[in-house]
C-alpha positions as CSV (number, residue, x, y, z in Angstrom):
1,M,4.6,-6.9,9.2
2,A,8.0,-6.4,10.9
3,K,10.0,-3.3,10.1
4,Y,13.6,-3.8,9.2
5,S,16.4,-1.2,9.3
6,P,17.9,0.0,6.1
7,E,21.3,-1.4,7.2
8,F,19.8,-4.9,7.8
9,K,18.1,-4.8,4.4
10,L,21.4,-3.7,2.7
11,R,23.3,-6.6,4.4
12,I,20.8,-9.1,3.0
13,V,20.7,-7.6,-0.4
14,N,24.5,-7.6,-0.6
15,E,24.6,-11.2,0.5
16,Y,22.0,-12.1,-2.2
17,L,24.0,-10.2,-4.9
18,Q,27.2,-12.0,-3.9
19,G,25.4,-15.2,-5.1
20,T,26.1,-17.4,-2.1
21,L,22.4,-17.8,-1.1
22,G,19.1,-17.5,-2.8
23,Y,15.9,-15.7,-1.6
24,R,14.5,-18.7,0.2
25,S,17.8,-19.5,2.0
26,L,18.3,-15.9,3.1
27,A,14.7,-15.7,4.4
28,K,15.3,-18.9,6.4
29,K,18.7,-17.7,7.7
30,Y,17.4,-14.4,8.9
31,Q,14.0,-15.6,9.9
32,I,12.1,-13.4,7.5
33,P,8.6,-14.8,7.0
34,S,8.5,-14.5,3.2
35,Q,11.2,-14.6,0.5
36,S,9.1,-12.1,-1.5
37,Q,10.2,-9.4,1.1
38,I,13.9,-10.0,0.1
39,E,12.9,-10.0,-3.6
40,T,11.3,-6.6,-3.1
41,W,14.4,-5.2,-1.3
42,V,16.7,-6.5,-4.1
43,R,14.4,-4.9,-6.7
44,Q,14.3,-1.6,-4.8
45,Y,18.1,-1.6,-4.4
46,K,18.7,-2.3,-8.1
47,Q,16.3,0.5,-9.0
48,E,17.3,3.2,-6.6
49,G,20.4,2.0,-4.8
50,K,20.6,2.5,-1.0
51,N,17.8,5.1,-1.1
52,G,15.5,2.3,-2.3
53,L,15.9,0.6,1.1
54,Q,15.0,3.7,3.2
55,P,11.5,3.9,4.8
56,K,9.1,5.8,2.6
57,E,6.3,8.1,3.5
58,K,2.8,6.8,2.7
59,Q,2.2,7.6,-0.9
60,V,-1.3,8.8,-2.1
61,Y,-2.0,8.0,-5.7
62,T,-4.7,9.6,-7.8
63,G,-7.4,7.5,-9.6
64,E,-6.0,8.7,-12.9
65,F,-2.5,7.4,-12.0
66,K,-3.9,4.0,-10.9
67,L,-5.7,3.7,-14.2
68,N,-2.5,4.6,-16.1
69,V,-0.6,1.9,-14.2
70,L,-3.3,-0.8,-15.0
71,N,-3.4,0.4,-18.6
72,Y,0.4,0.0,-18.8
73,I,0.1,-3.6,-17.7
74,K,-2.7,-4.3,-20.2
75,T,-1.0,-2.7,-23.2
76,T,2.6,-3.9,-22.5
77,G,2.0,-7.3,-20.8
78,A,4.4,-6.2,-18.0
79,S,4.3,-8.1,-14.7
80,Y,3.4,-6.3,-11.5
81,S,7.1,-6.3,-10.6
82,Q,8.1,-4.7,-13.9
83,T,5.3,-2.2,-13.6
84,A,6.3,-1.3,-10.0
85,I,9.8,-0.6,-11.2
86,H,8.6,1.4,-14.2
87,F,6.4,3.7,-12.1
88,G,8.5,3.7,-8.9
89,I,5.9,1.9,-6.7
90,S,7.6,0.2,-3.8
91,D,5.1,-2.5,-3.2
92,I,3.7,-4.7,-6.0
93,G,0.8,-5.6,-3.7
94,T,-0.5,-2.1,-4.2
95,I,-0.9,-2.7,-7.9
96,A,-2.6,-6.1,-7.3
97,N,-5.1,-4.3,-5.0
98,W,-5.8,-1.7,-7.6
99,N,-6.4,-4.4,-10.2
100,A,-8.8,-6.3,-7.8
101,T,-10.6,-3.0,-7.1
102,F,-10.9,-2.3,-10.8
103,L,-12.2,-5.8,-11.6
104,K,-14.8,-5.6,-8.8
105,G,-16.0,-2.1,-9.2
106,G,-14.7,-0.7,-12.5
107,V,-13.2,2.7,-13.1
108,E,-15.5,4.4,-10.6
109,A,-14.1,2.3,-7.8
110,L,-10.5,3.5,-8.6
111,L,-11.6,7.1,-8.8
112,K,-13.5,7.0,-5.5
113,P,-11.5,8.6,-2.7
114,K,-10.6,6.4,0.2
115,G,-12.0,6.9,3.7
116,R,-15.1,8.4,5.1
117,S,-16.8,11.3,3.4
118,Q,-17.2,14.4,5.5
119,S,-20.6,14.8,7.1
120,P,-22.4,17.9,5.9
121,M,-23.9,18.3,9.4
122,P,-22.3,20.9,11.7
123,M,-20.1,19.4,14.4
124,G,-22.5,20.2,17.2
125,L,-25.3,18.2,15.7
126,R,-23.4,15.1,14.8
127,H,-24.5,11.9,16.5
128,G,-23.0,11.6,20.0
129,T,-21.6,15.1,20.3
130,K,-24.5,17.2,21.5
131,E,-28.1,16.5,22.2
132,S,-30.1,16.8,19.0
133,N,-33.5,18.5,18.7
134,R,-35.1,15.0,18.6
135,D,-33.6,14.1,21.9
136,K,-34.7,17.4,23.5
137,N,-38.3,16.8,22.4
138,H,-38.3,13.2,23.4
139,P,-36.6,12.8,26.8
140,R,-35.4,9.4,27.7
141,I,-37.2,7.4,30.3
142,N,-34.9,6.3,33.1
143,G,-35.5,3.1,35.0
């Protein structure tokens, strides 16, 4: 995904808000692959002003927070976009991913931390770092 400067985003948002062009026309005019990108910028601008268009640091959400967001959707009937605004989530795709994860793996899947778990083995004995005892007892045959 291309990164756009906050100034560029603001120019497009202002042009949209002036009412001369719609999302699709602006995307075509500025060669932005998807009109949904502009919709997101407009939503962020309406919610947070110019600050909403600034780059954000990667946000880490707890499993409990994710469940609260999905519960909000279920109980209120809010759309992903409305929910993102309510909870201050910049990308509605994040919520869609949480929902897919929940539907596939249940509550446990949302509570499970991302990434690899730490190996309980000391660094020196991990595969590929030092010769293990098994390798010392069974030398490789060359040739």
